[in-house]
Full PDB file with SEQRES, HELIX, SHEET, SSBOND, CRYST1, ORIGX, SCALE, CONECT and MASTER records, all heavy atoms in Angstrom:
SEQRES   1 A   40  MET THR LYS ALA GLY GLN ARG TYR LYS CYS ASN ILE CYS          
SEQRES   2 A   40  GLY ASN GLU VAL GLU VAL THR VAL ALA GLY SER GLY ALA          
SEQRES   3 A   40  LEU VAL CYS CYS GLY LYS PRO MET GLU CYS MET GLY GLU          
SEQRES   4 A   40  LYS                                                          
SHEET    1 AA1 3 GLU A  16  GLU A  18  0                                        
SHEET    2 AA1 3 GLN A   6  LYS A   9 -1                                        
SHEET    3 AA1 3 GLU A  35  GLU A  39 -1                                        
CRYST1    1.000    1.000    1.000  90.00  90.00  90.00 P 1           1          
ORIGX1      1.000000  0.000000  0.000000        0.00000                         
ORIGX2      0.000000  1.000000  0.000000        0.00000                         
ORIGX3      0.000000  0.000000  1.000000        0.00000                         
SCALE1      1.000000  0.000000  0.000000        0.00000                         
SCALE2      0.000000  1.000000  0.000000        0.00000                         
SCALE3      0.000000  0.000000  1.000000        0.00000                         
ATOM      1  N   MET A   1      10.782 -11.301   9.729  1.00  0.00           N  
ATOM      2  CA  MET A   1       9.484 -11.704   9.449  1.00  0.00           C  
ATOM      3  C   MET A   1       9.007 -10.995   8.155  1.00  0.00           C  
ATOM      4  O   MET A   1       9.044  -9.739   8.017  1.00  0.00           O  
ATOM      5  CB  MET A   1       8.558 -11.295  10.626  1.00  0.00           C  
ATOM      6  CG  MET A   1       7.152 -11.633  10.408  1.00  0.00           C  
ATOM      7  SD  MET A   1       6.918 -13.389  10.742  1.00  0.00           S  
ATOM      8  CE  MET A   1       5.240 -13.516  11.317  1.00  0.00           C  
ATOM      9  N   THR A   2       8.512 -11.818   7.217  1.00  0.00           N  
ATOM     10  CA  THR A   2       7.927 -11.228   5.932  1.00  0.00           C  
ATOM     11  C   THR A   2       6.449 -11.135   6.033  1.00  0.00           C  
ATOM     12  O   THR A   2       5.820 -11.952   6.712  1.00  0.00           O  
ATOM     13  CB  THR A   2       8.394 -11.999   4.727  1.00  0.00           C  
ATOM     14  OG1 THR A   2       7.894 -13.364   4.878  1.00  0.00           O  
ATOM     15  CG2 THR A   2       9.866 -12.030   4.552  1.00  0.00           C  
ATOM     16  N   LYS A   3       5.923 -10.193   5.343  1.00  0.00           N  
ATOM     17  CA  LYS A   3       4.349 -10.047   5.274  1.00  0.00           C  
ATOM     18  C   LYS A   3       3.938 -10.216   3.890  1.00  0.00           C  
ATOM     19  O   LYS A   3       4.740  -9.829   2.868  1.00  0.00           O  
ATOM     20  CB  LYS A   3       3.988  -8.679   5.798  1.00  0.00           C  
ATOM     21  CG  LYS A   3       4.222  -8.369   7.229  1.00  0.00           C  
ATOM     22  CD  LYS A   3       3.565  -7.068   7.538  1.00  0.00           C  
ATOM     23  CE  LYS A   3       4.432  -6.268   8.494  1.00  0.00           C  
ATOM     24  NZ  LYS A   3       3.812  -4.906   8.740  1.00  0.00           N  
ATOM     25  N   ALA A   4       2.747 -10.814   3.651  1.00  0.00           N  
ATOM     26  CA  ALA A   4       2.221 -10.897   2.293  1.00  0.00           C  
ATOM     27  C   ALA A   4       2.083  -9.491   1.693  1.00  0.00           C  
ATOM     28  O   ALA A   4       1.688  -8.559   2.351  1.00  0.00           O  
ATOM     29  CB  ALA A   4       0.842 -11.563   2.355  1.00  0.00           C  
ATOM     30  N   GLY A   5       2.505  -9.442   0.413  1.00  0.00           N  
ATOM     31  CA  GLY A   5       2.414  -8.163  -0.328  1.00  0.00           C  
ATOM     32  C   GLY A   5       3.706  -7.338  -0.340  1.00  0.00           C  
ATOM     33  O   GLY A   5       3.842  -6.417  -1.118  1.00  0.00           O  
ATOM     34  N   GLN A   6       4.631  -7.671   0.527  1.00  0.00           N  
ATOM     35  CA  GLN A   6       5.982  -7.047   0.520  1.00  0.00           C  
ATOM     36  C   GLN A   6       6.782  -7.380  -0.690  1.00  0.00           C  
ATOM     37  O   GLN A   6       6.702  -8.534  -1.166  1.00  0.00           O  
ATOM     38  CB  GLN A   6       6.780  -7.407   1.773  1.00  0.00           C  
ATOM     39  CG  GLN A   6       6.252  -6.675   3.006  1.00  0.00           C  
ATOM     40  CD  GLN A   6       7.157  -7.030   4.242  1.00  0.00           C  
ATOM     41  OE1 GLN A   6       7.615  -8.094   4.315  1.00  0.00           O  
ATOM     42  NE2 GLN A   6       7.367  -6.003   5.086  1.00  0.00           N  
ATOM     43  N   ARG A   7       7.573  -6.420  -1.208  1.00  0.00           N  
ATOM     44  CA  ARG A   7       8.449  -6.682  -2.374  1.00  0.00           C  
ATOM     45  C   ARG A   7       9.910  -6.567  -1.907  1.00  0.00           C  
ATOM     46  O   ARG A   7      10.197  -5.626  -1.126  1.00  0.00           O  
ATOM     47  CB  ARG A   7       8.158  -5.702  -3.493  1.00  0.00           C  
ATOM     48  CG  ARG A   7       6.731  -5.857  -4.040  1.00  0.00           C  
ATOM     49  CD  ARG A   7       6.407  -4.903  -5.016  1.00  0.00           C  
ATOM     50  NE  ARG A   7       7.434  -4.662  -5.967  1.00  0.00           N  
ATOM     51  CZ  ARG A   7       7.614  -3.562  -6.713  1.00  0.00           C  
ATOM     52  NH1 ARG A   7       6.811  -2.603  -6.593  1.00  0.00           N  
ATOM     53  NH2 ARG A   7       8.648  -3.498  -7.467  1.00  0.00           N  
ATOM     54  N   TYR A   8      10.697  -7.458  -2.396  1.00  0.00           N  
ATOM     55  CA  TYR A   8      12.176  -7.474  -2.049  1.00  0.00           C  
ATOM     56  C   TYR A   8      13.004  -7.428  -3.337  1.00  0.00           C  
ATOM     57  O   TYR A   8      12.575  -8.031  -4.298  1.00  0.00           O  
ATOM     58  CB  TYR A   8      12.524  -8.730  -1.260  1.00  0.00           C  
ATOM     59  CG  TYR A   8      12.045  -8.705   0.172  1.00  0.00           C  
ATOM     60  CD1 TYR A   8      10.741  -8.929   0.481  1.00  0.00           C  
ATOM     61  CD2 TYR A   8      12.856  -8.332   1.282  1.00  0.00           C  
ATOM     62  CE1 TYR A   8      10.266  -8.872   1.783  1.00  0.00           C  
ATOM     63  CE2 TYR A   8      12.396  -8.294   2.523  1.00  0.00           C  
ATOM     64  CZ  TYR A   8      11.110  -8.497   2.819  1.00  0.00           C  
ATOM     65  OH  TYR A   8      10.699  -8.482   4.108  1.00  0.00           O  
ATOM     66  N   LYS A   9      14.215  -6.802  -3.190  1.00  0.00           N  
ATOM     67  CA  LYS A   9      15.104  -6.765  -4.426  1.00  0.00           C  
ATOM     68  C   LYS A   9      16.505  -7.157  -3.981  1.00  0.00           C  
ATOM     69  O   LYS A   9      16.941  -6.687  -2.887  1.00  0.00           O  
ATOM     70  CB  LYS A   9      15.080  -5.379  -5.000  1.00  0.00           C  
ATOM     71  CG  LYS A   9      16.005  -5.239  -6.219  1.00  0.00           C  
ATOM     72  CD  LYS A   9      15.866  -3.898  -6.865  1.00  0.00           C  
ATOM     73  CE  LYS A   9      16.701  -3.873  -8.123  1.00  0.00           C  
ATOM     74  NZ  LYS A   9      16.558  -2.547  -8.749  1.00  0.00           N  
ATOM     75  N   CYS A  10      17.210  -7.879  -4.814  1.00  0.00           N  
ATOM     76  CA  CYS A  10      18.581  -8.162  -4.542  1.00  0.00           C  
ATOM     77  C   CYS A  10      19.388  -6.978  -5.160  1.00  0.00           C  
ATOM     78  O   CYS A  10      19.240  -6.594  -6.385  1.00  0.00           O  
ATOM     79  CB  CYS A  10      19.026  -9.412  -5.267  1.00  0.00           C  
ATOM     80  SG  CYS A  10      20.709  -9.843  -5.161  1.00  0.00           S  
ATOM     81  N   ASN A  11      20.315  -6.391  -4.368  1.00  0.00           N  
ATOM     82  CA  ASN A  11      21.124  -5.268  -4.828  1.00  0.00           C  
ATOM     83  C   ASN A  11      22.280  -5.721  -5.713  1.00  0.00           C  
ATOM     84  O   ASN A  11      22.983  -4.883  -6.222  1.00  0.00           O  
ATOM     85  CB  ASN A  11      21.609  -4.453  -3.620  1.00  0.00           C  
ATOM     86  CG  ASN A  11      20.485  -3.687  -2.938  1.00  0.00           C  
ATOM     87  OD1 ASN A  11      19.523  -3.242  -3.653  1.00  0.00           O  
ATOM     88  ND2 ASN A  11      20.565  -3.613  -1.681  1.00  0.00           N  
ATOM     89  N   ILE A  12      22.527  -7.004  -5.828  1.00  0.00           N  
ATOM     90  CA  ILE A  12      23.672  -7.504  -6.578  1.00  0.00           C  
ATOM     91  C   ILE A  12      23.179  -7.908  -8.002  1.00  0.00           C  
ATOM     92  O   ILE A  12      23.728  -7.370  -8.997  1.00  0.00           O  
ATOM     93  CB  ILE A  12      24.313  -8.732  -5.899  1.00  0.00           C  
ATOM     94  CG1 ILE A  12      24.878  -8.338  -4.496  1.00  0.00           C  
ATOM     95  CG2 ILE A  12      25.342  -9.412  -6.745  1.00  0.00           C  
ATOM     96  CD1 ILE A  12      25.368  -9.419  -3.631  1.00  0.00           C  
ATOM     97  N   CYS A  13      22.172  -8.751  -8.083  1.00  0.00           N  
ATOM     98  CA  CYS A  13      21.711  -9.195  -9.461  1.00  0.00           C  
ATOM     99  C   CYS A  13      20.482  -8.567  -9.924  1.00  0.00           C  
ATOM    100  O   CYS A  13      20.071  -8.682 -11.114  1.00  0.00           O  
ATOM    101  CB  CYS A  13      21.613 -10.696  -9.466  1.00  0.00           C  
ATOM    102  SG  CYS A  13      20.173 -11.358  -8.553  1.00  0.00           S  
ATOM    103  N   GLY A  14      19.716  -7.822  -9.052  1.00  0.00           N  
ATOM    104  CA  GLY A  14      18.502  -7.141  -9.426  1.00  0.00           C  
ATOM    105  C   GLY A  14      17.276  -8.007  -9.438  1.00  0.00           C  
ATOM    106  O   GLY A  14      16.155  -7.585  -9.742  1.00  0.00           O  
ATOM    107  N   ASN A  15      17.400  -9.281  -8.920  1.00  0.00           N  
ATOM    108  CA  ASN A  15      16.178 -10.169  -8.819  1.00  0.00           C  
ATOM    109  C   ASN A  15      15.223  -9.550  -7.893  1.00  0.00           C  
ATOM    110  O   ASN A  15      15.580  -8.982  -6.880  1.00  0.00           O  
ATOM    111  CB  ASN A  15      16.724 -11.491  -8.272  1.00  0.00           C  
ATOM    112  CG  ASN A  15      15.653 -12.575  -8.340  1.00  0.00           C  
ATOM    113  OD1 ASN A  15      14.823 -12.524  -9.183  1.00  0.00           O  
ATOM    114  ND2 ASN A  15      15.724 -13.572  -7.410  1.00  0.00           N  
ATOM    115  N   GLU A  16      13.907  -9.557  -8.258  1.00  0.00           N  
ATOM    116  CA  GLU A  16      12.839  -9.010  -7.412  1.00  0.00           C  
ATOM    117  C   GLU A  16      11.885 -10.156  -7.059  1.00  0.00           C  
ATOM    118  O   GLU A  16      11.544 -11.029  -7.950  1.00  0.00           O  
ATOM    119  CB  GLU A  16      12.121  -7.913  -8.099  1.00  0.00           C  
ATOM    120  CG  GLU A  16      12.982  -6.669  -8.264  1.00  0.00           C  
ATOM    121  CD  GLU A  16      12.223  -5.515  -8.885  1.00  0.00           C  
ATOM    122  OE1 GLU A  16      11.025  -5.522  -8.890  1.00  0.00           O  
ATOM    123  OE2 GLU A  16      12.916  -4.552  -9.344  1.00  0.00           O  
ATOM    124  N   VAL A  17      11.350 -10.173  -5.879  1.00  0.00           N  
ATOM    125  CA  VAL A  17      10.244 -11.117  -5.469  1.00  0.00           C  
ATOM    126  C   VAL A  17       9.148 -10.407  -4.665  1.00  0.00           C  
ATOM    127  O   VAL A  17       9.396  -9.324  -4.139  1.00  0.00           O  
ATOM    128  CB  VAL A  17      10.827 -12.278  -4.624  1.00  0.00           C  
ATOM    129  CG1 VAL A  17      11.895 -13.069  -5.352  1.00  0.00           C  
ATOM    130  CG2 VAL A  17      11.440 -11.717  -3.319  1.00  0.00           C  
ATOM    131  N   GLU A  18       7.952 -10.991  -4.735  1.00  0.00           N  
ATOM    132  CA  GLU A  18       6.932 -10.438  -3.870  1.00  0.00           C  
ATOM    133  C   GLU A  18       6.363 -11.585  -3.059  1.00  0.00           C  
ATOM    134  O   GLU A  18       6.211 -12.711  -3.510  1.00  0.00           O  
ATOM    135  CB  GLU A  18       5.732 -10.037  -4.877  1.00  0.00           C  
ATOM    136  CG  GLU A  18       4.579  -9.441  -4.063  1.00  0.00           C  
ATOM    137  CD  GLU A  18       3.523  -8.857  -4.889  1.00  0.00           C  
ATOM    138  OE1 GLU A  18       3.814  -8.439  -6.094  1.00  0.00           O  
ATOM    139  OE2 GLU A  18       2.321  -8.907  -4.509  1.00  0.00           O  
ATOM    140  N   VAL A  19       6.278 -11.304  -1.784  1.00  0.00           N  
ATOM    141  CA  VAL A  19       5.814 -12.309  -0.840  1.00  0.00           C  
ATOM    142  C   VAL A  19       4.336 -12.548  -0.927  1.00  0.00           C  
ATOM    143  O   VAL A  19       3.563 -11.599  -0.931  1.00  0.00           O  
ATOM    144  CB  VAL A  19       6.158 -11.795   0.638  1.00  0.00           C  
ATOM    145  CG1 VAL A  19       5.657 -12.826   1.712  1.00  0.00           C  
ATOM    146  CG2 VAL A  19       7.610 -11.463   0.844  1.00  0.00           C  
ATOM    147  N   THR A  20       3.979 -13.844  -1.064  1.00  0.00           N  
ATOM    148  CA  THR A  20       2.583 -14.254  -1.266  1.00  0.00           C  
ATOM    149  C   THR A  20       2.098 -14.918   0.055  1.00  0.00           C  
ATOM    150  O   THR A  20       0.914 -14.959   0.271  1.00  0.00           O  
ATOM    151  CB  THR A  20       2.337 -15.171  -2.398  1.00  0.00           C  
ATOM    152  OG1 THR A  20       3.205 -16.294  -2.313  1.00  0.00           O  
ATOM    153  CG2 THR A  20       2.687 -14.485  -3.728  1.00  0.00           C  
ATOM    154  N   VAL A  21       3.022 -15.471   0.888  1.00  0.00           N  
ATOM    155  CA  VAL A  21       2.643 -16.126   2.136  1.00  0.00           C  
ATOM    156  C   VAL A  21       3.658 -15.636   3.205  1.00  0.00           C  
ATOM    157  O   VAL A  21       4.827 -15.729   3.070  1.00  0.00           O  
ATOM    158  CB  VAL A  21       2.729 -17.680   1.962  1.00  0.00           C  
ATOM    159  CG1 VAL A  21       2.467 -18.357   3.399  1.00  0.00           C  
ATOM    160  CG2 VAL A  21       1.809 -18.209   0.954  1.00  0.00           C  
ATOM    161  N   ALA A  22       3.127 -15.003   4.239  1.00  0.00           N  
ATOM    162  CA  ALA A  22       3.961 -14.477   5.291  1.00  0.00           C  
ATOM    163  C   ALA A  22       4.691 -15.638   5.998  1.00  0.00           C  
ATOM    164  O   ALA A  22       4.264 -16.730   6.060  1.00  0.00           O  
ATOM    165  CB  ALA A  22       3.100 -13.718   6.323  1.00  0.00           C  
ATOM    166  N   GLY A  23       5.912 -15.280   6.541  1.00  0.00           N  
ATOM    167  CA  GLY A  23       6.671 -16.241   7.250  1.00  0.00           C  
ATOM    168  C   GLY A  23       7.851 -15.601   7.978  1.00  0.00           C  
ATOM    169  O   GLY A  23       8.072 -14.427   7.928  1.00  0.00           O  
ATOM    170  N   SER A  24       8.517 -16.530   8.739  1.00  0.00           N  
ATOM    171  CA  SER A  24       9.707 -15.924   9.479  1.00  0.00           C  
ATOM    172  C   SER A  24      10.984 -16.210   8.704  1.00  0.00           C  
ATOM    173  O   SER A  24      10.966 -16.900   7.789  1.00  0.00           O  
ATOM    174  CB  SER A  24       9.764 -16.629  10.847  1.00  0.00           C  
ATOM    175  OG  SER A  24      10.018 -18.010  10.630  1.00  0.00           O  
ATOM    176  N   GLY A  25      12.019 -15.512   9.069  1.00  0.00           N  
ATOM    177  CA  GLY A  25      13.246 -15.672   8.431  1.00  0.00           C  
ATOM    178  C   GLY A  25      13.532 -14.538   7.462  1.00  0.00           C  
ATOM    179  O   GLY A  25      12.711 -13.609   7.337  1.00  0.00           O  
ATOM    180  N   ALA A  26      14.602 -14.550   6.784  1.00  0.00           N  
ATOM    181  CA  ALA A  26      15.026 -13.493   5.866  1.00  0.00           C  
ATOM    182  C   ALA A  26      15.115 -14.078   4.398  1.00  0.00           C  
ATOM    183  O   ALA A  26      15.541 -15.225   4.212  1.00  0.00           O  
ATOM    184  CB  ALA A  26      16.366 -12.911   6.292  1.00  0.00           C  
ATOM    185  N   LEU A  27      14.766 -13.244   3.459  1.00  0.00           N  
ATOM    186  CA  LEU A  27      15.011 -13.537   2.006  1.00  0.00           C  
ATOM    187  C   LEU A  27      16.487 -13.296   1.701  1.00  0.00           C  
ATOM    188  O   LEU A  27      16.996 -12.213   1.946  1.00  0.00           O  
ATOM    189  CB  LEU A  27      14.041 -12.842   1.177  1.00  0.00           C  
ATOM    190  CG  LEU A  27      12.500 -13.154   1.370  1.00  0.00           C  
ATOM    191  CD1 LEU A  27      11.729 -12.217   0.557  1.00  0.00           C  
ATOM    192  CD2 LEU A  27      12.293 -14.579   0.975  1.00  0.00           C  
ATOM    193  N   VAL A  28      17.094 -14.262   1.026  1.00  0.00           N  
ATOM    194  CA  VAL A  28      18.536 -14.138   0.725  1.00  0.00           C  
ATOM    195  C   VAL A  28      18.748 -14.402  -0.781  1.00  0.00           C  
ATOM    196  O   VAL A  28      18.166 -15.414  -1.348  1.00  0.00           O  
ATOM    197  CB  VAL A  28      19.373 -15.108   1.546  1.00  0.00           C  
ATOM    198  CG1 VAL A  28      20.847 -15.054   1.110  1.00  0.00           C  
ATOM    199  CG2 VAL A  28      19.211 -14.778   2.986  1.00  0.00           C  
ATOM    200  N   CYS A  29      19.607 -13.680  -1.476  1.00  0.00           N  
ATOM    201  CA  CYS A  29      19.942 -13.915  -2.823  1.00  0.00           C  
ATOM    202  C   CYS A  29      21.358 -13.488  -3.057  1.00  0.00           C  
ATOM    203  O   CYS A  29      21.808 -12.582  -2.441  1.00  0.00           O  
ATOM    204  CB  CYS A  29      19.001 -12.959  -3.758  1.00  0.00           C  
ATOM    205  SG  CYS A  29      19.240 -13.291  -5.534  1.00  0.00           S  
ATOM    206  N   CYS A  30      22.092 -14.248  -3.824  1.00  0.00           N  
ATOM    207  CA  CYS A  30      23.556 -13.982  -4.081  1.00  0.00           C  
ATOM    208  C   CYS A  30      24.294 -14.007  -2.702  1.00  0.00           C  
ATOM    209  O   CYS A  30      25.288 -13.227  -2.594  1.00  0.00           O  
ATOM    210  CB  CYS A  30      23.773 -12.709  -4.845  1.00  0.00           C  
ATOM    211  SG  CYS A  30      23.074 -12.718  -6.489  1.00  0.00           S  
ATOM    212  N   GLY A  31      23.846 -14.709  -1.758  1.00  0.00           N  
ATOM    213  CA  GLY A  31      24.497 -14.863  -0.479  1.00  0.00           C  
ATOM    214  C   GLY A  31      24.323 -13.607   0.467  1.00  0.00           C  
ATOM    215  O   GLY A  31      24.933 -13.580   1.580  1.00  0.00           O  
ATOM    216  N   LYS A  32      23.512 -12.683   0.087  1.00  0.00           N  
ATOM    217  CA  LYS A  32      23.184 -11.459   0.903  1.00  0.00           C  
ATOM    218  C   LYS A  32      21.787 -11.351   1.141  1.00  0.00           C  
ATOM    219  O   LYS A  32      20.944 -11.686   0.260  1.00  0.00           O  
ATOM    220  CB  LYS A  32      23.741 -10.213   0.217  1.00  0.00           C  
ATOM    221  CG  LYS A  32      25.242 -10.300  -0.117  1.00  0.00           C  
ATOM    222  CD  LYS A  32      26.036 -10.021   0.996  1.00  0.00           C  
ATOM    223  CE  LYS A  32      27.503  -9.953   0.699  1.00  0.00           C  
ATOM    224  NZ  LYS A  32      28.413  -9.741   1.732  1.00  0.00           N  
ATOM    225  N   PRO A  33      21.324 -10.732   2.270  1.00  0.00           N  
ATOM    226  CA  PRO A  33      19.934 -10.444   2.509  1.00  0.00           C  
ATOM    227  C   PRO A  33      19.321  -9.528   1.437  1.00  0.00           C  
ATOM    228  O   PRO A  33      20.030  -8.545   1.008  1.00  0.00           O  
ATOM    229  CB  PRO A  33      19.914  -9.771   3.875  1.00  0.00           C  
ATOM    230  CG  PRO A  33      21.166 -10.100   4.527  1.00  0.00           C  
ATOM    231  CD  PRO A  33      22.170 -10.366   3.390  1.00  0.00           C  
ATOM    232  N   MET A  34      18.101  -9.774   1.015  1.00  0.00           N  
ATOM    233  CA  MET A  34      17.429  -8.923   0.086  1.00  0.00           C  
ATOM    234  C   MET A  34      16.925  -7.639   0.747  1.00  0.00           C  
ATOM    235  O   MET A  34      16.515  -7.681   1.949  1.00  0.00           O  
ATOM    236  CB  MET A  34      16.361  -9.713  -0.702  1.00  0.00           C  
ATOM    237  CG  MET A  34      16.792 -10.844  -1.456  1.00  0.00           C  
ATOM    238  SD  MET A  34      15.565 -11.749  -2.290  1.00  0.00           S  
ATOM    239  CE  MET A  34      15.304 -10.751  -3.772  1.00  0.00           C  
ATOM    240  N   GLU A  35      16.809  -6.560   0.015  1.00  0.00           N  
ATOM    241  CA  GLU A  35      16.345  -5.281   0.561  1.00  0.00           C  
ATOM    242  C   GLU A  35      14.813  -5.140   0.353  1.00  0.00           C  
ATOM    243  O   GLU A  35      14.288  -5.324  -0.785  1.00  0.00           O  
ATOM    244  CB  GLU A  35      16.996  -4.103  -0.126  1.00  0.00           C  
ATOM    245  CG  GLU A  35      16.562  -2.743   0.321  1.00  0.00           C  
ATOM    246  CD  GLU A  35      17.211  -1.641  -0.442  1.00  0.00           C  
ATOM    247  OE1 GLU A  35      18.331  -1.884  -1.059  1.00  0.00           O  
ATOM    248  OE2 GLU A  35      16.649  -0.587  -0.419  1.00  0.00           O  
ATOM    249  N   CYS A  36      14.051  -4.866   1.351  1.00  0.00           N  
ATOM    250  CA  CYS A  36      12.651  -4.688   1.303  1.00  0.00           C  
ATOM    251  C   CYS A  36      12.367  -3.381   0.624  1.00  0.00           C  
ATOM    252  O   CYS A  36      12.897  -2.306   0.996  1.00  0.00           O  
ATOM    253  CB  CYS A  36      11.968  -4.670   2.675  1.00  0.00           C  
ATOM    254  SG  CYS A  36      10.205  -4.496   2.710  1.00  0.00           S  
ATOM    255  N   MET A  37      11.459  -3.456  -0.411  1.00  0.00           N  
ATOM    256  CA  MET A  37      11.135  -2.209  -1.252  1.00  0.00           C  
ATOM    257  C   MET A  37       9.759  -1.702  -0.750  1.00  0.00           C  
ATOM    258  O   MET A  37       9.255  -0.808  -1.430  1.00  0.00           O  
ATOM    259  CB  MET A  37      11.167  -2.541  -2.707  1.00  0.00           C  
ATOM    260  CG  MET A  37      12.530  -2.907  -3.160  1.00  0.00           C  
ATOM    261  SD  MET A  37      12.714  -3.417  -4.864  1.00  0.00           S  
ATOM    262  CE  MET A  37      11.186  -3.053  -5.677  1.00  0.00           C  
ATOM    263  N   GLY A  38       9.195  -2.264   0.223  1.00  0.00           N  
ATOM    264  CA  GLY A  38       7.820  -1.790   0.712  1.00  0.00           C  
ATOM    265  C   GLY A  38       6.762  -2.835   0.311  1.00  0.00           C  
ATOM    266  O   GLY A  38       7.034  -3.825  -0.314  1.00  0.00           O  
ATOM    267  N   GLU A  39       5.515  -2.352   0.488  1.00  0.00           N  
ATOM    268  CA  GLU A  39       4.372  -3.146   0.080  1.00  0.00           C  
ATOM    269  C   GLU A  39       3.756  -2.762  -1.191  1.00  0.00           C  
ATOM    270  O   GLU A  39       3.881  -1.573  -1.527  1.00  0.00           O  
ATOM    271  CB  GLU A  39       3.358  -3.180   1.234  1.00  0.00           C  
ATOM    272  CG  GLU A  39       3.862  -3.798   2.516  1.00  0.00           C  
ATOM    273  CD  GLU A  39       2.775  -3.937   3.618  1.00  0.00           C  
ATOM    274  OE1 GLU A  39       1.622  -3.977   3.290  1.00  0.00           O  
ATOM    275  OE2 GLU A  39       3.251  -3.870   4.777  1.00  0.00           O  
ATOM    276  N   LYS A  40       3.109  -3.576  -1.877  1.00  0.00           N  
ATOM    277  CA  LYS A  40       2.473  -3.344  -3.138  1.00  0.00           C  
ATOM    278  C   LYS A  40       1.315  -2.477  -2.990  1.00  0.00           C  
ATOM    279  O   LYS A  40       0.645  -2.466  -2.017  1.00  0.00           O  
ATOM    280  CB  LYS A  40       2.082  -4.652  -3.771  1.00  0.00           C  
ATOM    281  CG  LYS A  40       1.464  -4.549  -5.190  1.00  0.00           C  
ATOM    282  CD  LYS A  40       1.157  -5.898  -5.754  1.00  0.00           C  
ATOM    283  CE  LYS A  40       0.621  -5.744  -7.109  1.00  0.00           C  
ATOM    284  NZ  LYS A  40       0.251  -6.965  -7.678  1.00  0.00           N  
TER     285      LYS A  40                                                      
MASTER        0    0    0    0    3    0    0    6  284    1    0    4          
END                                                                             
């Protein structure tokens, strides 16, 4: 479950995203789950 304001980073390519709308499921990049870097 993602929460608005959380930041995620791909450990493979370095892509970063910030969640603007909370939802279920996992964020995936380069075929792997993204790592949560905490909230803004």
